[in-house]
C-alpha positions as CSV (number, residue, x, y, z in Angstrom):
1,M,0.3,0.3,-0.3
2,D,3.4,2.2,1.0
3,E,4.1,2.2,-2.6
4,V,0.6,2.8,-4.5
5,V,0.8,5.1,-2.3
6,E,4.4,6.8,-3.1
7,R,3.0,6.3,-7.0
8,E,0.4,7.8,-7.0
9,N,2.7,11.2,-4.4
10,E,5.6,11.0,-7.8
11,V,2.1,11.3,-10.4
12,L,0.8,14.3,-8.3
13,D,4.1,15.8,-8.3
14,K,4.8,15.2,-11.9
15,M,1.5,17.0,-12.7
16,K,1.9,19.9,-10.1
17,G,5.1,20.8,-11.7
18,F,3.7,20.2,-15.7
19,K,0.7,23.2,-14.5
20,D,3.7,25.6,-13.2
21,V,5.5,24.8,-17.0
22,R,1.8,26.1,-18.4
23,M,0.7,28.6,-16.2
24,I,4.6,30.6,-16.9
25,N,4.1,29.7,-20.9
26,L,0.2,30.4,-21.0
27,L,-0.3,34.0,-18.5
28,N,3.4,35.8,-20.5
29,G,2.3,34.6,-23.8
30,Y,5.7,32.3,-24.3
31,N,4.4,30.3,-26.1
32,L,3.2,32.8,-29.2
33,S,6.6,34.1,-29.6
34,Q,10.3,32.8,-29.3
35,N,11.4,36.4,-27.9
36,K,10.4,36.4,-24.5
37,E,10.8,40.1,-24.0
38,V,8.2,40.6,-26.2
39,I,4.5,41.0,-25.5
40,P,2.2,39.4,-27.9
41,K,-0.2,41.1,-30.4
42,G,-3.2,41.7,-29.1
43,W,-2.0,41.7,-25.7
44,K,-1.5,44.4,-23.0
45,L,1.0,45.1,-20.3
46,L,-0.4,46.6,-17.6
47,K,-0.1,48.3,-14.2
48,I,-2.5,46.2,-11.3
49,K,-3.6,49.9,-9.9
50,E,-4.5,50.0,-14.4
51,L,-7.3,47.3,-13.7
52,G,-9.1,48.4,-10.6
53,V,-8.7,49.2,-6.8
54,I,-6.7,47.8,-4.0
55,N,-7.5,48.5,-0.7
56,T,-7.3,47.4,3.0
57,S,-9.5,46.5,5.5
58,G,-10.0,47.5,9.3
59,V,-12.1,43.9,10.3
60,N,-10.8,41.6,12.8
61,K,-11.8,38.5,14.7
62,K,-13.8,40.2,17.4
63,I,-17.5,41.0,18.3
64,K,-18.5,43.4,20.0
65,E,-22.6,43.9,21.1
66,D,-22.8,47.6,19.1
67,E,-22.0,46.1,15.9
68,K,-23.7,43.4,12.8
69,E,-22.4,39.5,13.0
70,I,-20.7,38.9,9.4
71,N,-18.8,35.7,7.8
72,L,-15.0,37.0,7.3
73,L,-12.9,34.9,5.0
74,N,-9.8,34.8,6.3
75,Y,-6.2,35.0,5.0
76,M,-5.9,31.0,5.3
77,D,-9.2,30.7,3.2
78,V,-7.4,32.3,0.8
79,Y,-3.6,30.8,0.9
80,S,-5.2,27.3,1.2
81,S,-7.3,26.8,-1.6
82,I,-6.3,24.6,-4.3
83,D,-8.9,25.7,-7.0
84,K,-8.2,29.5,-6.1
85,N,-11.9,29.9,-5.5
86,I,-14.0,31.8,-2.9
87,D,-17.2,30.4,-2.4
88,S,-20.1,29.4,-0.1
89,R,-17.8,25.7,0.9
90,I,-15.4,28.0,3.3
91,D,-16.4,27.4,6.5
92,F,-16.2,31.1,7.0
93,M,-15.0,32.8,10.8
94,K,-18.6,34.5,12.8
95,V,-17.4,38.0,13.9
96,T,-19.0,42.1,14.1
97,A,-18.3,44.9,11.6
98,N,-19.6,48.2,12.3
99,S,-21.3,50.2,9.4
100,N,-19.1,52.3,7.4
101,Q,-17.4,48.6,7.0
102,L,-19.8,47.0,6.4
103,I,-20.3,49.4,3.2
104,K,-15.7,49.5,2.5
105,N,-15.1,46.0,2.8
106,Q,-17.9,43.9,1.3
107,I,-17.1,41.7,-1.4
108,S,-18.0,41.4,-4.5
109,I,-18.1,38.2,-7.8
110,G,-15.1,39.1,-9.0
111,D,-13.1,40.3,-6.6
112,V,-9.6,39.5,-6.1
113,L,-8.5,38.3,-2.5
114,F,-3.8,38.5,-1.7
115,T,-2.2,38.1,0.8
116,P,0.3,40.7,1.4
117,S,2.3,39.2,4.2
118,S,4.3,35.7,5.0
119,E,6.8,34.5,7.2
120,T,8.6,33.8,3.9
121,A,9.4,36.4,0.8
122,D,8.9,33.2,-1.2
123,D,5.3,32.9,0.4
124,I,3.9,35.8,-0.3
125,G,1.3,37.6,-2.6
126,H,-0.9,34.1,-3.2
127,S,-4.8,35.0,-4.3
128,A,-8.1,33.9,-5.0
129,V,-10.9,34.9,-6.8
130,V,-14.9,35.6,-5.2
131,T,-16.7,33.8,-7.5
132,E,-20.5,33.5,-6.0
133,D,-22.7,36.5,-4.5
134,L,-22.3,36.2,-0.9
135,P,-24.1,38.2,1.5
136,N,-23.3,39.7,4.0
137,T,-18.6,38.4,3.9
138,L,-16.4,41.1,4.3
139,H,-12.6,40.8,3.9
140,S,-10.3,40.7,7.3
141,Y,-7.2,43.1,8.1
142,H,-4.9,40.3,6.7
143,L,-6.0,40.7,3.3
144,V,-6.0,43.0,0.9
145,R,-8.5,43.1,-1.9
146,L,-8.3,44.0,-5.9
147,K,-11.9,45.9,-7.1
148,F,-12.0,45.9,-10.7
149,K,-12.5,48.5,-13.0
150,K,-11.2,46.9,-16.3
151,K,-13.0,43.7,-17.8
152,M,-11.2,40.7,-17.3
153,D,-12.5,36.8,-17.0
154,L,-13.6,35.8,-14.3
155,N,-12.2,32.1,-14.9
156,F,-8.6,33.3,-15.9
157,K,-8.0,35.8,-12.6
158,R,-7.9,33.1,-10.7
159,F,-4.4,32.3,-12.2
160,V,-3.4,35.4,-13.6
161,F,-2.2,36.4,-10.2
162,N,-0.5,33.4,-9.3
163,N,1.5,32.9,-12.7
164,P,4.9,32.2,-10.9
165,K,6.9,35.0,-12.8
166,I,4.1,37.5,-10.7
167,L,4.9,35.2,-7.6
168,Y,8.5,35.4,-7.9
169,S,8.0,40.0,-9.1
170,F,6.2,40.1,-5.3
171,S,8.6,38.1,-3.1
172,R,11.2,40.7,-4.7
173,K,9.5,43.2,-3.1
174,A,9.0,42.0,-0.3
175,K,10.5,43.3,3.3
176,G,10.9,42.8,6.4
177,V,12.8,41.0,9.2
178,T,10.4,38.3,11.7
179,R,7.5,38.4,8.6
180,M,7.7,39.6,5.2
181,T,5.5,42.1,4.2
182,L,4.0,43.8,0.4
183,S,3.0,47.5,0.7
184,L,-0.2,47.9,-1.6
185,D,2.1,50.7,-3.6
186,D,4.4,47.1,-4.0
187,F,0.7,45.9,-6.1
188,N,-0.1,48.6,-7.4
189,E,2.8,48.6,-8.9
190,T,3.2,45.2,-10.0
191,E,3.3,45.2,-14.1
192,I,0.8,42.2,-15.5
193,R,0.7,40.6,-19.4
194,V,-3.3,41.3,-19.7
195,P,-4.0,39.0,-23.1
196,P,-7.4,40.0,-25.1
197,I,-11.1,38.0,-23.1
198,E,-10.9,35.2,-26.0
199,T,-7.7,33.8,-24.7
200,Q,-8.1,34.9,-21.8
201,K,-11.1,32.1,-21.2
202,N,-9.3,29.8,-23.5
203,I,-5.9,30.0,-21.4
204,A,-8.0,29.4,-18.3
205,N,-10.5,26.8,-19.4
206,E,-6.9,25.1,-20.3
207,L,-5.7,25.1,-16.5
208,S,-8.7,24.5,-14.6
209,L,-8.6,21.0,-16.3
210,I,-4.7,20.8,-15.1
211,V,-5.8,21.5,-11.4
212,D,-9.3,19.5,-11.6
213,N,-6.4,16.5,-12.7
214,I,-4.5,17.7,-10.1
215,L,-7.3,17.7,-6.8
216,T,-8.8,14.3,-8.5
217,T,-5.4,12.9,-7.2
218,E,-5.1,14.3,-4.4
219,S,-8.1,13.0,-3.5
220,K,-7.0,9.2,-4.8
221,I,-4.5,9.2,-2.2
222,Q,-6.1,10.5,0.9
223,S,-8.5,7.8,0.1
224,S,-5.6,5.7,-0.3
225,K,-4.3,6.9,2.3
226,A,-7.7,6.4,4.4
227,L,-7.6,2.5,2.9
228,Q,-4.1,2.0,4.2
229,K,-4.7,2.9,7.9
230,S,-8.2,0.7,7.8
231,L,-6.1,-1.6,7.3
232,I,-3.0,-1.4,9.4
233,N,-6.6,-1.0,11.5
234,Q,-7.7,-4.4,11.1
235,V,-4.7,-6.0,11.5
236,F,-3.8,-4.4,14.8
């Protein structure tokens, strides 16, 4: 049984490696030109501040009697998301927020949430997109939110900022001693290659299939581990 799990983990590692390679090629348009410095025809090089507005939140993990109870989207909800979707499957923390926060920090479909801090620079700037209407749900002060003013395919948003090249750029900008952080300016000034909408959809569809296969493989590994544990319990 150990050999089965080991083989499945080897397959999973190869799939994740393949995903990273495809993300780098597809999200940067490297598959369209031999010169990686050239922006493909029809693509645009835009700073994040040209895509929308980045803001923070003042909502913390506290409950106050004079405030309204809300669902709180936390750091780990974004960081640990494998499919990079923010939806009703999340078991949101219950806290409270004041009237100003209810207006300012309510998340909406299409918003992208980033992790602006990390213990290490190479693990910063992860993101996920809101793909479902989530009333009465706010983002915490441990996250920053990008609210778009330019049109971008919803599914494409799951991948565009998790592009290994963009994550590397974030890691280079991160500053700190005990904990690394990114400022709003760090996000705003980061450049993104943005393809036409139809190309966005095609890229997102291909990457979605790869992610789905990874999730299926991870599920198989968990099933194999559960079976292995069950067999061991039966023996002992």
